[in-house]
N, C-alpha and C positions, 0 to 999 in steps of 0.2 A: 737796793733792789735792782739786779742787772737788767738792761734793757733786752728785749727780744731781739733775736737775730732774724732777718729775712734773707741773709746770705746775698745781698744786692751789692752793697758797698763794702770793699775790703781796706781801702787804703786811701788817706788824703795826705798831701805833703806839699813843702814849697822848697825848691831847689835854686841855687844861683850858678849860672854858667861862668866859670871863671878858670879857663883853661881845661877844667875838668868839672863834672857835675858835683856840687855840694848841696846836700840835702841839710838845710838849715833847720827845718821843723817838719815833723811827721807824726802820724797817728795810724795805728793799725786797728781795724774793728773786726773782732772776731775771726781774725785771720793772721797767719805768719807770714808777712811780707819781707823778704831779705832786702835791707837797704842797699848791701853791695850790688844787687841785681838791678835796683833801681838807678843807682850810680852808673853801672855800666851802660844801660839804656840811654841814659842821658850824655854819656860820654861819646856816643857814635858821633862820627865825624860828618855823616849826612843829616843829621838832626838840626835842621834850621828852623827855629821857632821865630816867629814875626810876632810883634806884639798887637794884642787883640784878636788873633785867630785862633780858632778852636781846631786842634788836631786829635785825630784819634786812630788807634791801630790795635790790633788784637795780638795777644801773646798767650797761646794755649787756650784756656777757656775764660780768660779775663780781657775786658776791653780797657785800655788806657786812654785817657782823656786829658790833654794839656792845652794851656794857654800862657802866653807870654804878656809881659808889660814893659813898659819903658825903662823900668829899673834893672833889666836883665834878669829878672825872675821868672820862674816857671811853676805854676801852680798845676799839681797832679791829683788826679780822681782815678783810682783804680776799681772796677766794678765788674759784675758779671758781663759777659760778652752780649746777653740779650737786653741789658738794661738801655733804655730809651736814650739816644743821643741828646734830644731837646731836654731831657731831665737832667742828664749829666752836664750839660752846658750851663744850665741853670746852677747846677751845684757848684761847678768851677766859678762863675761869677760871684755867688755869695762867699765862697772860699776866699777869692781875692779881696772882696769888699771888706770882709771881717778882719782878714790879716792885716790889710793896710791900716786899718782903724787902730788894731792892737798894737802892731809892731812899728808901724811907721817906716822910717829909713833905716833901722837897725838891721834889717835883713840884708843890707848892701854890704855890711861887714861882719855878719855872724859867722862863727864858726860852724863847723859840722854839727848838726844837731843841737846846737846850743840854745835853741828857743822851743825845743820839744815842751819842757815843763810849762813854759809860759803860754803856749797855744793848745796844750792837752785838752782842756775843758772846752774850749771853742771847737776844735776839731772834732771832739767827741760827739758834741750837741749836732754838728753839721752831718755826721755820719749817721747818728741815729734818725736824724729827720729825714735823710734821703734814702736810707735803707728801707724804710716803709712806704714803697713805691706809691702806694694808694693814697697816702696823704698828702703827697706833692705833685702828683699828676692826675689830672681830671679824667683823661682817657683810661687810665690804670684804675681809677676809683670805679668808674663805670663797668670796666670789665669785672672788677671785684664784686660789683652788685649784681652783674649778670650771672657770675658763678654762683653767687649766694642764692639767686633765685632758681638756677637750675639744680643746684643742690636740694633745695626745698621741694621741687617738682619731682626729683628723683625720689627723695623720700617718700612724697606723697603716692608716686607711682609704686614704690616698693610696698607702702601700706596696703594699696588698692590691690595689688598682687596677692599679697598675702591674706586680705580678705576673701579674695577669688578663691584662693586654695581651700580657706575655710569653708566658704560656701559649696565649693565642690565636695569638700568631705561631708558637709551635712546632707547634700543632695544624694551622695552616694549611699550613706547611713540610711537615708530615707527610702532610697530605692531597695536597698538590702531589706529593711523591716517590711516593705510592701511583698516583696518576695516571699519572705518568711511568713507574712500572714497570708498570703495566697496558699503557700504550701499547707499551713495549719489548716485553712478553711476546707482544702481539699482533703486533707486527712481526715478532719472531723466528718465531712460528708461520707466518704468511705467507711467510716467507722460505723456512722449511724445507719448506713446501708447494711454492713454486716450484722449489726445488733439486731436489726429488724428481720432479716432472714433467720437470724438465730432464734428469734422469739417466735417467729412463724413455725419453724421446725419443731420447737418445743410445743407448742400449741397442738400441731398435728401428731406428734407422738404421745402427748397426753390424751387427746382424743381418740386415738387409735386405740391407746390402753383401756381407756373407759369403755369405749365400745366392745373391746374384747372381753373385759370382764363383765360387762353388762350381758354379753352374749352368753358367757359361761353361766352367769347366774340363771338367765332365762333357760338355758338348756336343763341345768339342773332341777329347776323348779318344774319344768315340763315332765322331765324323767320321773320325778317323785309323784306327780299327779297321776301318771299313767299306771304306776306300780299300785295304787291305791285302787 
C-alpha cells in the first residue's frame, strides 16, 4: 500500500564534490526531481560547503537544505519552502547518520547513482517519516491539533446555525398559523353576526306575515258577522 503524500519532502540524496557534483545516491518522494539540475546546483563555483554546517536556499517553491562532512560528502534534502528549518536540519542529520552506518567509506569512490538501490529503502523511510510533519515536529503536531479543534468548533457552529435556521422556520410557521387562526376567528365572528342578523330578519318577516294573515282573517270574520 502506497504511503500518503503530504507534499512536504520531495528529495533526499548524497553527493560528492570531485571537481563536479557526483550524486552517488538519491531518492525522489512523490516528485520528479531532475538529477541534472541537482548536479548543476552542486557544481556552482561559489558553493563552498563546510563540514557540519547547515546551508539552506530557495529555488522556486522548494527549499534546499545541505550539510557536509569530513569525507567531502554533501547530504541533500529538498522540501517545500515553508518546511521548518529545524525539522529539515533534523532530517539531514538522520540522513547523514543512517547513510554512514549503511554505506561507510564506499561513498568516497562510488560512481554516479551507484548506491541508489542500496539506499532506496532507507531513503524512502526517511522521506515518509519527515513528509508527515505533525509526526516529527511537536509544534506542527500542536498546530494540527488546534486545526482539528477549530474544525470541530466550526462544524458545531455550522450545526448550531442550521438549528437556528430550522428554529426560525418553525417560529415563522407558528406565526403564520397564528395569523391564519386570527383570520379564521375573525371570519367566524363576522359569519356568526351575519347569520344572527339573517335569523332576526327571517323572524321579523315571518312575524309580519303572521300578523298580516291574522289581520286578514280577523277582517274577514268581522265582515261576515256584520252581514248576518
